N, C-alpha and C positions, 0 to 999 in steps of 0.2 A: 393293667389286668383286663380292661374292657376289650382292647384290641386283640389281645391274646385269645379271649373267649370267642370273638368273632371269627378268628382264624380257625379254631377247632371246629366250631359249628359248621363252618362252610364245608368241611370234609365229612360230616356225618349226615348231611341233608340227603334224603332219599331221592329227591328229584332235582335234577340239574336243568338250569335255564339254558337251553341250547343256543339260543340267539344272543345271549349275553357274552360280553367279553370279560375275561379274567386276567387280573394283573397282580403278579407277585412282587412285593417290594422288599428288597434285602438292604438293610441299612449299613451304615459305617460301623467301625469297631467301638467308637466311643459309647454307643447305645449298649453294647455288651458290658462295658466297664461301669457306666453310670445310670443306666436305665433310660426310659423314654424322655425324661426331662434333662438330658445331659447338657452340660455347658462346657465349652472348651476355653480355658483361661490361659493356657500356655501359649497357644499361637494366635489368640485373639479372634478366633472364629465365632465365639459366642455360642448362643444356645442352638441346639439342633432341633429344628422345628419338625419333629417326626409326626406328630399328629396332624399338623397343617399340611404336610406332604401327602399323607394318607387321604386326608379330606379333599385335596385338590383332585386326586385321581378318582375318588368316589363321585365328585361333582361332575366329572367327565363320564359318568355312567359305567365305570368298571366295577366289577365285583373284586374288591381288593383283598388279598390275602397276605398277611404280614404278622410278624411277632417280634418282640424284643428277645434276641437270642441270649442264651445263657453266657456267662463270662467265659472267655477263652474257648469259644466254640470251634471244634475241629472243622475247617472248611471243606474237607473231602467228604466227611460224614454228612455234613449239612447239605452239600450238593446232591448227594444221593438221596437225601430226605425230600428235597424239592423235586428230584427226578421222579421218585415214587408217587408224589402228589400230582405231578403233571401227568404221569401215566394213568393215575386213577381218573382224572378228568377226561382224558382221551378215551379210555375204556367205557366211560359213561356216555360217550358220543359227542363231546365237545370238540369242535374243529381245531386243529392245531394253530391255525392262523388267528384264532380267537383267544390265544393264550400268550401273555407277554411277561417276561421275567426281567425286572429292572433292578440293577445292582449298583450300589454306591460304595466306592472305597473297598473295604474288605468285602462288602456285599457284591461288588463287581467281580472280585476274584472267585467268590463262590459261584456267581452266575456263569463265569466263564467255564468253570469245571462242569456245571450243569449242562451247558451247552455241548461239552465234550462227551458227557455221559449219555445224554438223551439221543444224540445223532438224528434229530428230527429237523429236516430243512425248513419245514413250514412254521415252526414255533419262532415268535418274536423275541429278541433279546436287546437290551440296552445296558451298555457298559459305560460307567462314569467313574473317573478318578481311580482307575485300577490297573491301567497299562503302563509298564515301564520295563526296562531291559532287565532288571533283576528278576521280575516274575517270568519274563519271556525265557531267560536262560535257565532258571531254576526248575521250571515245570514244562519241559518239552512235550509233555502229554496233553497240554492244553490245545485242543483243536477246535476252533470256532465251527459251529454248524448251526444254520438257521438264518433268519432275517436279522441282520446285526446293525445296530445303530451304536456308534461310539461318539459320546459327548465328553469333551475335555475342555479345560480352562487354560488359556495361554499362559497364565501366571502361576499355574500349578506345576509341581514337579512330575506328577502323573500326567502323561500326555497321550499321543495318538496310539491306536492299536493296529496300525497298518502292518507292522511286522508279524503280528499274530495271524492277520488275515493272509499274508503272503506265504506262510509256512503250512497253512492247513491243508489237509488232504480231503476234507469233507465239503459238503455242498453249502454254498451261501448264496442263495438266489438274489438277495438284495443286501447291499452293503452302503452305509453312508457314514460319514464323519462330520461333526460339527465342532468347530473351535469357537469357544466363547472368550470374551475379553472383558470380564466384569472387574478385574483387579482384586478379586476376593481370595485368590489362591485356592487351596483345597476347601475353604470355607463355602464356596459356592454350592456345595452339595448339602449344606445344613439348612437351606431355605428353599421354599417351593418357588424359585425364581421363574418367571415366564419364559426366560431365555432358554431353560432347559425343559421345564414342565410341558410347555406347548408342543415342542418337537417330539417328546416322548409319548404324549397323548396321540398325536397324529400317527406315530410308528405303531402303537398298539392298535389303532383302528384301520391299519392296513394302508395308510397313505405313506408310501415309500418314497415318493419323488420329493 
């Protein structure tokens, strides 16, 4: 509840800190199903360290915008919601390059749709654990746009986003892929591992190399 409250307050503040960087974090599906203290016992991924992930980004001096989405959230509707919130920041004068949208698993799919809807080449995006041929073929309307960082785990069934990049007709000024080899499969997303946290922080701060 505390995190959700912080999310809502961030969008009613009358004054925006223009020099501050903003980061949206969109979690995986299991948080929708179980809440912020979700634990995966089926695949052995363990506890989803949602609050620790949020704290890691806060310690890196981002204003973090995140919430536990309701169960069975419609990804298209939620992507439009994030689009409207980003547009609100932009209208208040925040630079697009100071806004980063990070999506994990289902959150990555939502982030990909947000990228398609926004069509802003200067906003930063990070997609983790959401790219596969099924999503690629089912949703041809997904068109990456922005500065795109793809982070995937070698042992995960969700892998590279390169096919999405190759088919896009929109602008991608910076694109980078990082393959991890933690051996954790999809569970790498459940913890604020430095292997992916640090590259995401750098990307959100405009360090694209």
